[in-house]
C-alpha positions in Angstrom: 62.3 153.7 115.0 62.1 153.7 111.0 62.0 156.9 109.5 59.9 155.7 106.7 61.1 155.7 103.2 63.9 157.5 101.4 64.7 159.0 97.8 68.6 158.6 98.0 70.5 160.1 95.1 73.2 158.2 93.3 75.9 160.7 95.1 74.3 160.4 98.1 74.8 156.7 98.0 78.2 156.8 96.5 79.6 158.5 99.5 77.7 157.4 102.4 77.4 153.3 101.3 79.8 151.9 98.4 82.8 152.3 100.3 81.3 150.2 103.4 79.6 147.6 101.9 80.1 144.7 98.4 77.5 146.8 96.9 79.1 147.3 93.4 76.0 148.2 91.2 72.0 149.4 91.1 69.0 149.3 88.9 66.2 150.6 88.8 63.6 149.7 91.5 66.1 148.1 93.7 65.2 147.8 97.0 67.7 147.0 100.2 68.4 147.2 103.9 71.2 148.9 105.7 73.2 149.0 108.8 74.2 152.6 109.5 75.6 152.3 112.8 73.6 151.3 115.3 70.1 151.7 113.6 68.3 150.3 111.1 65.8 151.4 108.5 64.6 150.7 105.0 66.4 152.4 102.5 64.1 152.5 99.2 65.9 154.1 96.1 65.4 154.8 92.4 68.0 155.2 90.4 67.1 156.3 86.6 70.5 155.8 85.2 73.9 156.7 86.9 77.7 155.1 86.6 78.2 155.3 90.4 81.3 153.4 90.4 83.6 154.3 87.0 86.0 151.8 87.7 83.8 148.6 88.2 85.2 145.8 87.1 83.5 142.8 84.4 85.3 139.9 83.7 83.2 138.6 80.7 79.5 138.3 80.8 78.6 135.1 78.4 78.3 132.4 80.3 78.1 130.2 77.9 81.1 131.8 75.9 82.9 131.5 79.6 82.5 127.1 79.8 83.2 127.2 76.7 86.7 129.2 76.7 87.5 127.2 80.1 86.8 124.0 78.4 89.3 124.9 75.8 91.7 126.2 77.7 92.0 123.0 80.0 92.8 121.0 76.6 95.8 123.3 75.7 99.2 121.8 75.8 100.4 123.4 79.6 103.5 124.2 78.4 101.8 126.9 75.7 99.9 128.1 79.1 102.9 128.4 80.9 104.7 130.6 77.6 101.8 132.8 78.6 103.0 133.2 82.0 107.0 133.5 81.1 106.6 135.6 77.9 105.8 138.3 80.3 109.4 139.0 81.7 109.7 141.4 79.5 106.8 143.8 80.6 108.5 144.8 84.1 112.2 143.6 82.9 111.9 140.5 85.4 115.4 138.6 85.1 114.4 135.5 86.4 111.4 133.4 86.8 110.7 130.3 88.9 108.1 127.0 88.2 107.5 125.2 91.8 105.0 122.2 91.9 105.1 122.5 96.1 103.3 119.4 98.2 101.8 120.8 101.1 99.8 119.6 104.1 96.6 118.5 103.8 97.1 116.4 100.9 97.0 120.2 98.7 99.2 120.6 95.6 100.6 123.8 94.9 101.5 125.8 91.3 103.6 128.3 91.6 104.3 130.3 89.0 107.0 133.4 89.8 109.2 135.9 88.6 111.4 139.2 89.5 109.0 141.9 89.0 104.6 142.1 88.0 102.0 144.4 87.7 102.9 147.8 89.6 99.3 148.7 90.0 95.9 146.8 90.5 94.0 148.0 86.8 97.1 145.7 85.2 96.8 143.4 87.6 92.8 142.7 87.4 93.2 142.7 83.5 94.9 139.7 83.8 91.4 137.7 84.4 89.6 139.7 81.8 89.4 137.9 78.3 90.8 139.2 75.4 92.3 142.9 77.5 95.8 143.4 78.0 97.5 145.4 80.1 98.9 149.0 79.4 102.4 147.2 79.1 101.3 144.3 77.1 99.7 146.8 74.6 103.1 148.3 73.8 104.2 144.9 72.7 103.9 143.2 69.5 100.9 141.2 68.4 99.6 140.8 72.0 95.8 140.5 71.6 95.4 140.3 75.6 93.7 136.8 77.2 96.8 134.4 77.5 97.2 135.1 81.5 93.5 133.8 81.7 94.4 130.6 79.4 97.4 129.8 81.8 94.7 131.1 85.5 91.0 128.7 84.1 93.1 126.0 82.1 94.1 124.1 85.6 91.6 122.6 87.6 91.7 124.8 91.0 88.4 124.6 93.6 90.3 126.8 96.1 90.9 130.1 94.5 94.0 131.4 92.4 95.8 134.3 93.9 97.6 136.4 91.7 100.1 138.6 94.5 102.1 141.8 93.3 105.1 143.7 95.5 105.1 147.4 94.4 107.2 148.6 97.2 109.3 147.2 99.9 105.8 147.4 102.5 103.3 147.2 100.1 101.4 144.8 97.5 98.4 143.8 95.1 96.3 141.1 95.1 93.7 139.2 93.0 91.5 136.1 93.5 89.6 134.0 91.3 87.7 130.4 91.7 88.4 128.8 88.2 86.2 125.4 89.4 83.3 127.5 90.0 83.0 130.0 87.8 83.1 126.9 85.4 80.9 125.0 87.5 78.3 127.9 87.2 78.5 128.2 83.6 77.4 124.6 82.4 74.2 124.2 81.3 73.1 121.5 83.9 73.4 125.1 86.4 70.1 127.1 85.3 71.5 130.2 86.9 70.1 133.2 84.6 72.7 135.0 81.9 72.8 138.3 85.1 73.4 136.5 88.0 76.0 134.5 86.1 77.6 137.7 85.6 76.8 139.1 89.3 78.0 135.5 90.9 81.4 135.8 88.8 82.5 139.5 88.8 81.6 139.9 92.5 81.9 136.6 94.2 84.3 133.9 92.1 86.7 137.2 91.6 87.7 139.3 94.5 89.1 142.1 92.4 92.2 144.2 93.4 91.1 147.7 94.9 93.5 148.2 97.4 97.1 148.4 98.7 97.7 145.7 100.8 100.0 146.4 103.7 103.1 143.5 103.7 103.8 142.7 106.9 100.0 142.5 108.5 98.2 141.1 105.4 101.5 139.2 103.7 101.1 136.0 105.9 102.0 132.9 103.2 103.0 135.4 100.9 105.9 136.6 103.1 106.8 133.3 104.0 107.0 131.9 100.3 109.6 134.9 99.0 111.6 134.0 102.0 112.0 130.3 101.2 112.7 131.2 97.4 115.0 133.2 98.5 116.9 130.8 101.0 116.6 128.2 97.9 117.8 129.6 95.2 119.7 133.8 96.4 116.7 135.0 94.1 114.4 137.7 95.1 110.1 136.9 93.7 108.2 140.0 94.0 105.4 138.7 92.1 103.8 135.5 92.2 100.7 133.4 90.7 99.3 130.2 93.5 96.7 127.6 92.0 95.5 124.8 94.3 95.5 121.9 91.7 91.8 120.1 91.9 93.7 117.2 89.5 97.3 116.9 88.9 98.1 117.6 85.0 100.1 114.7 83.6 102.8 117.0 82.7 103.1 117.8 86.4 102.8 114.4 88.0 105.3 112.0 86.1 108.9 111.8 85.9 108.6 111.2 81.5 106.1 114.3 81.2 107.4 116.9 83.4 111.3 116.3 81.5 109.1 117.0 78.0 107.7 119.7 79.7 110.5 121.0 80.8 112.6 120.9 77.8 109.9 122.5 75.0 110.6 125.3 76.7 111.2 128.2 74.6 114.7 130.3 74.1 114.2 132.7 76.7 116.9 135.6 77.6 116.5 135.0 81.1 117.3 131.5 83.6 113.4 129.8 84.1 114.3 127.5 87.0 112.1 124.6 87.8 111.2 122.2 90.8 108.9 119.7 91.1 108.2 118.3 95.1 105.8 115.3 93.8 108.9 113.8 91.9 111.0 114.4 95.2 113.2 117.3 93.7 114.6 119.0 96.7 116.1 122.3 94.5 115.6 124.1 91.7 117.0 123.6 88.3 117.5 126.0 85.2 116.2 124.7 82.0 118.9 124.7 79.6 116.8 124.8 76.5 117.4 123.1 73.3 118.4 125.3 70.3 116.8 123.9 67.1 116.3 127.1 65.6 119.8 128.3 65.4 119.3 131.3 67.6 123.1 130.8 68.8 124.7 132.2 66.0 127.6 129.6 66.5 124.9 126.6 65.8 124.4 128.5 61.8 126.2 127.7 58.7 129.5 130.1 57.6 128.6 132.9 55.3 124.4 131.3 54.7 122.6 134.0 56.7 120.9 136.4 54.5 118.7 138.9 55.3 115.4 140.7 53.9 112.5 142.7 54.5 108.6 142.1 54.0 107.1 144.8 52.7 103.3 145.4 52.3 101.5 148.1 50.4 97.5 149.6 51.2 96.0 147.0 48.4 97.9 144.2 50.8 100.3 143.3 48.0 103.7 142.0 49.4 107.2 142.6 48.0 110.6 140.8 49.2 113.7 143.2 49.9 117.3 142.3 49.3 119.2 143.3 52.7 122.4 143.0 50.4 121.3 144.6 47.5 118.7 146.9 48.3 116.5 145.0 45.3 112.7 144.9 45.8 111.0 142.3 44.1 107.0 141.7 43.5 106.5 138.8 45.6 104.2 137.2 42.9 106.5 137.1 40.4 109.8 137.9 41.4 110.4 141.2 38.7 112.0 143.6 40.2 110.3 147.0 41.2 110.9 150.9 42.4 109.9 151.6 46.2 107.4 153.9 46.2 105.8 155.7 49.5 102.7 153.5 49.7 104.8 150.4 50.7 105.8 149.7 54.6 108.3 147.8 55.5 106.4 145.0 58.0 109.0 142.7 58.9 112.6 141.3 58.9 113.4 138.1 58.3 116.5 136.5 58.8 117.2 133.2 56.6 120.0 130.4 57.0 121.3 127.5 57.4 121.7 125.0 60.7 124.7 123.5 61.5 123.3 119.6 60.5 125.5 117.7 62.6 124.5 119.9 65.6 120.9 119.9 64.7 121.1 116.0 64.7 122.8 115.7 68.3 119.5 118.5 69.7 117.4 116.1 68.1 118.7 113.4 69.9 118.5 114.7 73.5 114.8 115.8 72.7 114.1 112.0 71.5 116.1 110.7 74.4 113.3 112.3 76.8 110.2 112.2 74.9 110.8 109.0 72.8 107.8 107.8 74.7 105.8 110.5 74.1 106.2 111.8 70.9 109.4 111.2 68.3 110.8 114.8 66.3 112.3 114.9 62.8 114.1 117.3 61.2 111.4 118.4 59.1 109.3 119.4 62.1 111.9 122.4 62.5 111.5 123.2 58.6 108.7 126.1 58.7 108.7 129.4 59.3 109.7 130.9 63.6 107.9 134.6 64.2 110.0 136.2 66.4 107.7 139.3 68.8 108.8 140.9 71.9 112.5 139.6 71.8 111.0 135.7 71.7 109.7 133.2 68.9 106.0 132.7 69.8 106.6 128.8 69.8 109.0 125.8 69.9 107.8 124.9 66.9 107.8 126.7 63.2 104.3 127.6 61.4 104.9 124.5 59.0 103.0 123.8 55.3 104.1 127.6 54.1 107.8 126.7 53.1 108.4 125.1 49.7 108.7 121.1 50.2 112.0 120.9 51.6 113.4 117.6 49.9 113.4 120.0 46.5 114.7 123.4 48.5 118.5 122.1 48.0 119.5 124.6 46.2 123.0 124.5 43.9 126.7 124.2 45.3 127.0 127.8 45.1 123.5 128.7 46.7 122.8 125.6 48.5 119.2 125.9 50.2 120.2 123.1 52.9 116.6 121.2 52.9 115.5 120.7 56.2 118.6 122.6 57.9 117.0 126.1 56.1 115.8 128.0 58.5 113.3 131.7 58.5 112.9 133.9 61.2 110.1 136.4 60.6 110.5 139.8 63.1 107.4 142.0 62.8 108.5 145.9 63.3 105.0 147.6 62.3 102.5 148.5 65.4 99.4 146.1 66.2 96.9 147.9 63.8 98.8 146.7 61.0 100.6 143.9 62.3 96.5 142.5 63.1 96.4 142.5 58.9 99.1 139.7 58.8 99.2 137.8 61.7 96.3 136.4 63.8 96.4 134.9 67.6 93.2 133.5 68.6 93.8 131.7 71.8 97.5 130.9 73.0 100.4 133.2 71.7 102.2 129.1 70.9 99.2 129.7 68.2 99.6 132.4 66.5 99.1 132.3 62.2 99.0 134.0 59.3 95.6 135.5 58.4 96.3 135.1 54.5 98.4 131.6 54.2 98.1 131.8 50.1 99.8 134.9 49.9 102.3 134.5 52.5 103.4 131.1 50.9 103.5 133.2 47.5 106.1 135.8 49.4 107.8 132.8 51.6 108.8 130.8 47.9 110.0 134.3 46.2 111.9 134.5 49.4 113.1 131.2 49.1 114.2 131.6 45.4 115.7 134.4 46.1 118.2 132.9 48.6 118.9 130.1 46.8 119.6 132.5 43.3 116.6 130.6 40.9 114.8 132.4 39.0 115.5 136.1 39.9 116.6 137.3 36.5 114.3 138.8 35.3 114.3 142.1 33.9 112.3 145.0 35.4 108.8 145.4 33.8 107.8 148.5 32.1 104.6 149.0 34.0 105.7 147.4 37.3 104.1 150.6 39.1 101.2 150.6 37.2 98.9 147.9 39.8 96.7 145.6 37.5 93.3 145.9 38.4 91.5 142.8 39.1 89.2 141.9 36.3 86.5 139.5 38.6 86.5 139.2 41.9 86.6 135.9 44.0 83.8 134.5 46.3 83.5 132.5 50.0 81.4 129.7 51.0 80.2 127.3 53.7 78.1 124.2 52.4 75.8 121.4 53.7 77.3 117.9 52.7 75.5 115.1 54.4 75.6 113.0 57.8 76.5 116.2 59.8 79.5 117.2 57.9 80.4 121.2 56.3 82.3 122.2 54.5 84.1 125.7 53.8 86.1 127.2 51.1 86.9 130.0 48.4 86.8 130.3 44.8 89.7 133.1 43.0 87.2 133.8 40.4 83.3 134.0 41.5 82.2 133.3 37.9 83.4 129.1 39.2 81.9 129.2 42.3 78.6 127.2 40.7 80.7 124.6 38.9 82.7 124.2 42.6 79.0 124.1 43.8 78.2 121.3 41.4 81.6 119.5 42.7 80.9 119.4 45.7 77.6 118.0 45.5 78.4 115.2 43.1 81.7 114.3 45.5 79.0 114.1 48.7 78.7 110.5 49.3 82.6 109.9 48.7 83.3 112.8 51.4 80.5 111.2 53.6 83.0 108.1 53.3 86.2 109.6 53.9 85.2 111.2 57.3 82.9 108.4 58.4 84.9 107.3 61.6 84.2 110.7 62.5 80.4 111.1 61.8 77.8 110.5 64.6 75.4 108.6 62.0 77.6 105.8 60.2 74.8 105.2 57.3 76.1 105.9 54.0 73.6 108.1 52.3 71.9 107.2 49.3 71.8 110.7 47.7 74.3 113.6 47.1 73.3 117.0 48.4 75.0 120.5 49.0 73.2 122.8 51.1 74.3 126.3 50.4 74.1 127.8 54.3 76.2 131.1 53.0 78.1 131.7 49.3 79.5 135.5 48.7 81.5 137.6 45.8 84.0 138.9 47.8 87.4 141.0 46.5 90.0 139.1 49.3 88.5 135.7 49.1 91.4 134.6 50.9 91.2 136.5 53.8 87.3 136.3 54.4 88.2 132.0 54.2 90.4 132.6 57.0 87.9 134.8 59.0 85.2 132.1 58.5 88.0 129.9 60.3 88.5 131.8 63.0 84.5 132.1 63.7 83.8 128.5 63.4 86.9 128.0 66.0 86.1 130.6 68.2 82.5 129.7 67.9 82.5 125.6 68.2 81.2 125.1 71.7 80.8 121.5 72.4 78.5 121.7 68.9 81.2 121.9 66.4 84.2 119.3 65.3 86.7 120.4 63.6 88.7 118.2 61.5 92.5 117.9 61.3 94.6 118.0 58.5 96.5 115.5 57.6 99.6 117.6 57.5 99.4 118.5 60.9 97.4 118.5 64.3 97.7 122.6 64.7 95.9 122.9 61.1 92.3 122.7 60.6 91.1 121.2 57.5 87.9 123.0 55.9 85.2 120.6 56.9 83.9 120.1 60.6 81.2 118.3 61.9 78.0 119.3 63.7 74.4 117.3 64.8 72.8 121.0 64.7 72.3 122.0 61.5 70.1 125.3 62.9 73.4 126.3 65.0 75.0 126.8 61.8 72.4 128.2 59.9 71.0 130.7 62.2 74.2 131.7 64.2 77.2 131.1 62.5 75.7 132.0 59.1 75.0 135.4 60.9 78.3 135.6 62.7 79.7 135.1 59.0 77.5 137.3 57.4 78.4 140.2 60.1 81.9 140.0 59.9 82.1 140.1 56.3 79.4 142.9 55.2 
């Protein structure tokens, strides 16, 4: 018997259907057929506007962005990706972590990343696969931008599901599943599914969100077996893990030399991290003993070389250096002593010292013995700024190209600088809102850097001079506390040169902008020749050109230039190739290549315009 069409309210639908079906959202004019017990009938319903499930989960609805993020994640250094997992030990106070490459039946290879404790609720677990969203615990941590675990999970090729399991009691656990390869395939240009269909497929088919608490005895299966296996091998309890079924094996996991190189670049965590790789015939877990190339162990520092400072910042983003020994505060621009005022905020603590030369030499030998066929390191590469957040440094290597040239930082016999043995550790002590004015993490935390490098460079030069007692005898200015008003604003720009080559930059005084544009035009052909090996169009242009795509006066040109850089890096997709700096592969130049002029002229231009308006 057909009862005929029925108009059903959202409340009725929610109570009687949603919990018993895979249905998650509804739109105007939807038609569906349901089975209720043994009766079949058509249900025609109209919903004008409703939010039937307030806890509905959505990961990332933009198809092209999903594709770009997954592609970029798979190009990330696997060591940087693994940092994202191990860094989370602080959230639930885990005492150990394990990384395990395991062979299984059917020529399967698993990657297990596990630790003592993990997320305790489904909301936190679900956020681990939501781009740029952090869990409640991570939001309380300094500088956390969210999305790092997404980079880890989608940064590995995995045809089968990646599964996250976390015990919440002795008898219950929560689970989340996602399918990286399927999502990547659906997001490709060749797959002509619509934006709306892509969102439905990803958030309702490819991701099985954590929704219910599971009974460990009934549904634990392989999870219980693996936990028992780890306990038998190590005596350690693991209550949280991520299991990857690896479609392709990264070189870091399948070659002895690369596996050892992968491990030795682990950071100096305060917990032990254990590794085992069955592909390399390893049958026991071994604790990774990280190198201390920074000097975190006080025994590795030169005696009496330690000095502490504070970096202060005011509401106008002026920087000041406070010597913790004398309590003197100096203007970071000119080293003049100034008085403290309530507008100043203590932004970060800074530790400076010299690492023992003999010790660092021996540590480098250990590193290069393992990395010799991949990369050779020297002391200069460990001379820079180490950012310390949440009880750990953000990367194995420092941020370079900011401190004074090490060869010129010898100091004096009375106050030696130490050249490349000099170490500077910056520890932010402010909340994330203030911190975001100073540092930025676009992808993985290992690539954390400064928003305005020019200001930081000036401040660190002052700090280093104070450290060696150079040029710090200036008397306080009579007008120390009077802020000098800037007489002229600066400006930023983005121009097209030729052959697909673009340039962005800044001027400190906007009156110099026309001259800068003229210089770019006059040097256009030479610049094209300089970058010719990177360009698709190998024809040397016969005419200089400089097409202005964006040009604007700005009060803080350095910060505005950094925002342009962020926009280009975050929206490069498959269209933009950013040219690396000659100084460091982690740094980009202000030049990039794009063969799609309309993409730059319309999309990138509009993004910059909206950001800097």
